[in-house]
N, C-alpha and C positions, 0 to 999 in steps of 0.2 A: 458062113452069116451074112458075107456082106451084101451077097445078090436078096436073099430077107430081106434086109433093111432097105433097100430100096425097092423090092415090090410093096414094102410094105407102107413106105412115103409116097412109092406113089399112088397108092386108094388111096388114101389120108388125100391129097390136095385133089383127088379127082372129084373124095365125093367134097371138101368144101370150095373148089368152082362149082361145084352143081348147088350147092346151098347159097353163096352168094349168091351168085347169078337171079336162081328162081324167089331168094328177099331182094333183089331189086328190080323185077319182073312183072308182068300180072298175069305169065303165064303158070303162075306155081299156083293157080285157084285149082280147084279140084275139082270144078260146076258147074252149072249154072242150075238156074232157078224155075221152076213150071207153074207158077202161082193158078193156086183152084180161085183165090180172090179178085183176077183178071175181069174172070164174067160176071164175075155180082158185081164188081165196082161198075159194070156199061151197064144194070140194069136201072132199074129207078125202085132207090130205099124204101123199103114197106113201112117203118119206121125210123126216127131220128134219135141217140141216148142220150140222155140226157147226166151233159156232161161235168154240169156240178153233186150228180150223186157219188156219196159217199161212198155206197158198195157197190158201181162197177167197179169189176176186174181189172187190175194193171191194161190185159192183155184184150181185152177191149174199151178199155180208153185208146190206149197206142194206135188202133185201129181203126176209132171213130172218130177224135178227140187233139190228136196231137199234130194241131194246126202248123205250133213252131217246129215239129221238127223236118227230117229231112222230108223229101217227096217220096210217096211212096214205088214209086220206078228208082229213085235210087236208095233206096236200099241196099243195103252189102245182098249178092248172091246169094251167101251163106244163113242170109236170118229171113226166118222162115215161119210159118201161122200155120195151124194146124191144118190140112187140109192142101199144105200144098207136098209139089215134088224133089226134089231136088235131082237132076243127073249127074252122075259122075263124065267126067271125058270121057269115059272107052264104054258108055253102053250100061250101064248097074243104073239102077235109078233107086230112093227109097222114098218113101210116102210115111206120112206120120196121119193116119186116119182119121184116130181120136183121143180124149183122155178123158176119162170116168170115174166114176166113183165104183169101187167094191162094196154090190149087197148084200152076197150069198157067198156061202163060205161051202165047203167041204169037209168031211169028216178030219184029215188029218191039215187042213189047211191054217197057216201062223195067221191068227188074228190079230190086228196090231192094239195097242195099250189103250185104253182113253186119252185121250188129249191130241191123237193121231186120225187123218182122213187117208184112209185108203182109197189108192184106185190104179188104174188099171192105164197102159200108154200105148198100144195098136199102133203095127206098122204093113208095111204092103214092101217089101223087094222085089222088082222085079230085072230076071238077068235078060240084058240087050243084046249084050259079047254074043260069042259063036263058041263057047266053053262052057262047062259046067262053073257054078262056080262056087267056094269053100266059105257056109253061110259064117262059120265058129272065127273067118277071120273078121270077122267088122266087129268092135265096141262099141256100148251106150251106157248114158248115164242117164239120170231125172233128178234136177236138183230145183229150191225153192227158187219164183220170182216175184217172188212181190216183198217180203221183205230178207229176200236169202234163205235159208235153211238147206241142209240135209237134210234125203231122206233116208229111208229102209227097208229094205229089198224086203218082201216076201214071197215067202213059197204056198203058192197057190195053185190046186190042181187045174180046181171047174172053173170054166173054162178059157183057159190060157194054153197058149202056144208056146213051146219056148222052138226061140230063131236055133237051129242047128241043122247039122248034114249038110247037103250039098242042091246046089239049086239050077235043076237045068239048064241051057239056053233056050232063051226064051217064052221061057216060065218065069210066071209068081206064085210067089207065099206069102201069107199072111202071118204074123204073131207077133207077141207080147212080151212084158214084163209087169210082174209089180210092185208096187210100192207103196208106201208110207208117208205122209208128211204131217207138219206136226201142225193144229190150225188154228196157232197164232203164230203161224208161216204165212197164212191166205190159202186162197186156190189154183193162183196163176204154176202154170211149173215148165221149166226147160228141159228139154229135151234133146240131147246130144247124140250125133249117131262117130261114128271112129274107124276107118279102114284101115287094118294092120297085114294085110297081104303083100309077102315076100314081092311084087312086081312093082308095087303101087307105093313099096317104102326105095326100089332102088331106080323109080326113073322122076325120086323128086317128087310126085304128087301132091304128096302126104303135105309138104310144107305150106300148102295155101288152110287158111281155117277150115276148120269142121264142121259141118251142119247143124243146124241149131234150130229148133221148131215149139214158138211161144206159144201156149193154149191154156184151159183154165177146164179142172175136174168139171167137168159137165155129162 
């Protein structure tokens, strides 16, 4: 009994030490951003948005008009835009490709109620590690990003691809998830990816902030 209690105490102490160390250090970050916007920012702008336009989406306003906010180079690595890639420290990469409205439905698909905007988030996972990765270890969610708002998951077969199974080393896969958002909550969406694999949890990497992408349904 004493031996077991001692072992449990040692495990608890180790977890607490790792947690405190990670919280007080930048080493707890999960990875770095690879921003698609970096190349676009170096090219001449084709047009300048009207920052006083009340119809301008929050995502576009933050991208082009928030002069009083932090410099784009100072944004947290986990704060991303659609088209950006998040590179985890172990070689996995996630890129949110698009957030688009759903306009076509299959026979058994679930269409949203009136007053809801149906949309699809499409993303690509690249396995840059040296071993297969269990895709079921990823969690993800979408939320409204204009005035907040919860999304509802939709069952859609037409044009969708569920993320499941194993992704071989050196390979990429593209997947989707479908939702609806109340029209009163606007068209801006916050999409978050969370890793839950055992090794990621054991080494404390999960203590860093999860990567999240903000974009407009379009």
